C-alpha positions in Angstrom: -85.4 -44.5 -53.3 -84.2 -42.9 -56.6 -83.9 -44.7 -59.9 -80.3 -44.2 -59.7 -80.0 -45.9 -56.1 -82.1 -48.8 -57.9 -79.8 -49.2 -60.7 -76.9 -49.2 -58.8 -78.1 -51.8 -56.5 -78.9 -54.3 -59.7 -75.5 -53.7 -61.0 -73.9 -54.7 -57.7 -76.1 -57.6 -57.8 -75.5 -58.5 -61.1 -71.7 -58.3 -60.8 -71.9 -60.3 -57.4 -73.6 -63.2 -59.3 -70.8 -62.7 -62.0 -68.3 -63.3 -59.6 -69.9 -66.4 -58.0 -70.5 -67.8 -61.4 -67.2 -67.4 -63.2 -65.0 -68.3 -60.1 -63.5 -64.7 -59.7 -61.7 -63.8 -56.5 -64.2 -63.8 -53.7 -62.6 -60.3 -52.8 -64.6 -58.8 -55.1 -67.9 -59.4 -53.4 -66.7 -57.3 -50.4 -65.4 -54.6 -52.8 -68.9 -54.5 -54.3 -71.1 -54.4 -51.1 -68.9 -52.4 -48.6 -70.8 -49.1 -48.1 -69.0 -46.2 -49.5 -67.0 -48.6 -52.1 -69.7 -49.7 -54.1 -69.4 -47.1 -57.0 -65.7 -47.5 -57.0 -66.2 -51.5 -56.7 -68.5 -51.2 -59.9 -65.8 -49.3 -61.8 -63.0 -51.5 -61.0 -64.8 -54.4 -61.7 -66.0 -53.2 -64.9 -62.5 -52.3 -65.9 -60.4 -55.2 -64.4 -62.9 -58.1 -65.1 -65.6 -57.2 -67.7 -63.9 -54.7 -70.4 -60.8 -57.0 -71.0 -63.2 -60.0 -71.8 -65.1 -57.6 -74.2 -62.2 -56.1 -76.0 -59.3 -58.4 -75.5 -56.9 -55.8 -76.3 -53.2 -55.6 -75.2 -53.9 -52.3 -73.5 -56.9 -53.4 -71.4 -54.9 -56.6 -70.6 -52.0 -54.9 -69.2 -54.6 -52.4 -67.4 -56.3 -55.3 -65.9 -53.4 -57.0 -64.7 -52.2 -53.8 -63.2 -55.3 -53.4 -61.2 -55.4 -56.8 -60.3 -52.0 -56.7 -58.7 -52.9 -53.5 -56.8 -56.0 -55.4 -55.3 -54.7 -59.1 -54.7 -50.8 -58.4 -55.0 -50.3 -62.5 -54.4 -52.7 -63.8 -57.0 -50.4 -64.4 -59.4 -47.8 -66.0 -56.9 -50.7 -68.2 -55.4 -51.8 -69.6 -59.0 -48.0 -70.2 -60.1 -47.1 -71.9 -56.9 -50.2 -74.3 -57.4 -49.4 -74.7 -61.0 -45.8 -75.7 -60.1 -47.2 -78.0 -57.3 -49.7 -79.9 -59.7 -47.8 -79.9 -62.9 -44.3 -80.0 -61.6 -42.8 -79.3 -65.1 -40.0 -76.9 -66.3 -42.5 -74.2 -67.5 -44.5 -74.1 -64.4 -41.3 -73.9 -62.1 -39.9 -71.3 -64.6 -43.2 -69.1 -64.0 -43.1 -69.7 -60.3 -39.5 -68.8 -59.9 -39.9 -65.7 -61.8 -43.2 -64.5 -59.7 -41.2 -65.4 -56.4 -38.3 -63.0 -57.9 -40.7 -60.2 -58.2 -41.9 -60.7 -54.7 -38.0 -60.5 -53.8 -38.2 -64.1 -52.1 -35.0 -64.7 -53.7 -34.2 -68.0 -51.9 -37.2 -69.6 -52.9 -36.7 -68.4 -56.3 -33.2 -69.6 -56.6 -34.4 -73.2 -55.3 -37.1 -73.4 -58.1 -34.6 -72.5 -60.7 -32.2 -75.2 -59.2 -34.9 -78.0 -59.3 -35.9 -76.9 -63.1 -32.1 -77.1 -64.2 -31.8 -80.7 -64.5 -31.8 -83.2 -67.1 -32.5 -81.9 -70.5 -32.8 -78.8 -69.2 -29.3 -78.6 -67.1 -28.0 -75.9 -69.1 -31.0 -74.2 -70.4 -30.0 -70.4 -70.9 -33.5 -68.8 -69.9 -33.4 -70.8 -66.9 -30.0 -70.0 -66.1 -30.4 -66.2 -66.8 -33.3 -66.4 -64.5 -31.0 -68.0 -61.5 -28.8 -65.2 -62.3 -31.2 -62.5 -62.0 -32.3 -63.9 -58.4 -28.8 -64.4 -57.3 -27.9 -60.8 -58.1 -31.2 -59.3 -56.7 -30.4 -61.2 -53.9 -27.1 -59.5 -53.3 -24.8 -62.2 -54.3 -23.2 -60.6 -57.4 -20.0 -63.4 -57.7 -23.0 -66.2 -57.9 -24.6 -64.4 -60.7 -21.4 -63.6 -62.6 -20.6 -67.4 -62.4 -23.7 -68.5 -63.3 -23.5 -66.1 -66.3 -20.2 -67.5 -67.2 -21.4 -71.1 -67.2 -24.3 -70.0 -69.1 -22.1 -68.4 -72.0 -19.9 -71.4 -71.7 -22.5 -74.3 -72.3 -24.5 -72.1 -74.7 -21.8 -70.1 -76.8 -24.6 -68.9 -79.3 -27.0 -67.4 -76.8 -27.3 -63.8 -77.0 -29.5 -61.7 -74.6 -29.1 -57.9 -73.9 -30.6 -58.2 -70.8 -28.2 -61.1 -69.6 -25.3 -58.8 -71.1 -26.3 -56.0 -69.1 -26.6 -58.1 -65.8 -23.3 -59.5 -66.4 -21.5 -55.8 -66.5 -23.5 -55.0 -63.4 -22.2 -58.3 -61.7 -18.7 -57.4 -62.4 -19.0 -53.7 -61.2 -20.8 -54.9 -58.2 -18.1 -57.3 -57.5 -15.6 -54.6 -57.9 -13.9 -55.9 -61.4 -14.4 -52.1 -62.6 -12.1 -52.4 -65.9 -13.8 -55.5 -67.0 -17.3 -54.0 -66.3 -16.4 -50.8 -68.2 -15.3 -52.8 -71.3 -18.4 -54.9 -71.0 -20.4 -51.6 -70.8 -18.5 -50.0 -73.8 -19.5 -52.8 -76.3 -23.1 -53.2 -74.8 -24.3 -49.4 -74.6 -24.5 -48.6 -78.4 -26.5 -51.6 -79.0 -28.7 -52.0 -76.0 -32.4 -51.5 -76.7 -32.8 -48.8 -73.9 -31.3 -46.1 -72.2 -30.4 -48.3 -69.0 -27.0 -49.7 -70.3 -25.7 -46.4 -71.5 -26.6 -44.4 -68.4 -25.0 -47.4 -66.1 -21.9 -47.0 -68.2 -22.0 -43.1 -67.7 -22.5 -43.5 -64.1 -19.4 -46.0 -63.5 -17.1 -43.9 -65.7 -18.2 -40.7 -63.5 -17.6 -42.8 -60.4 -13.9 -43.7 -61.7 -13.4 -40.1 -62.2 -13.5 -40.2 -66.0 -16.1 -37.0 -66.1 -15.5 -35.9 -69.8 -16.4 -39.3 -70.9 -19.5 -39.8 -68.7 -20.6 -36.8 -70.3 -19.8 -37.5 -73.9 -21.8 -41.2 -73.4 -24.7 -39.2 -71.6 -25.0 -36.4 -74.1 -24.8 -38.9 -77.1 -27.8 -40.9 -75.7 -29.8 -37.8 -74.8 -29.2 -36.7 -78.6 -30.2 -39.9 -79.9 -33.3 -39.7 -77.7 -34.3 -36.2 -79.0 -34.9 -37.7 -82.6 -36.4 -41.0 -81.0 -40.2 -41.6 -81.1 -42.2 -40.2 -78.3 -43.0 -43.5 -77.0 -39.2 -44.4 -76.7 -38.7 -41.3 -74.6 -41.8 -42.0 -72.3 -40.6 -45.5 -71.7 -37.1 -44.2 -70.8 -37.8 -41.3 -69.1 -36.4 -42.4 -65.7 -33.0 -43.3 -67.2 -32.8 -40.2 -69.4 -33.2 -37.9 -66.6 -30.5 -39.8 -64.7 -28.4 -39.2 -67.9 -29.2 -35.3 -68.0 -27.9 -35.4 -64.1 -24.5 -36.5 -65.5 -24.1 -33.2 -67.6 
């Protein structure tokens, strides 16, 4: 029996004990003991569970979350559901509703937001924005736009680029193209990312305004060329979409 094999067995055993003692997901035990997956399991457990505890860096936490979701996509959903059931407060319902939306369980998300929007939180802007997102993702643009109209009526000082973009998209989905273009025209220059400008240009193109669509896309690409590299990497999908409009 080689020394490397013995060391591997000891590491497996140590990690399995760590899983049990720290209350980690029991799925890790199987990942660590299945023949042929042992080495990959050791590396995955080290990256997902051990290193984030050691370094506590933002990058490590982000990597760990991604790997956790890949291995157990429903983990956060189960946790938030349990928190909402036990605590039943607005914050726990909001987290649960956001995760339900991410899992495309829109009716359940809408129900959670509706329950949270009561009492002192009847017109909470963040809850209303979350509700509008769930409604739009479900395919009910009219309900999303109505929710956003009420949000602005009840919270006139509330500002959200994300909410403004959703409002423009809802108008466009409803078929109110002229008003959607007005909203995009105001939003696109100030939006912290390329999505709003690209959606604006795409809507212009769909209306046959080719020259204006190209102008918007060209300005966006020119600004991106002098932007930091991390911006171009983060906005790559939208910048490629803008390039196709030229």
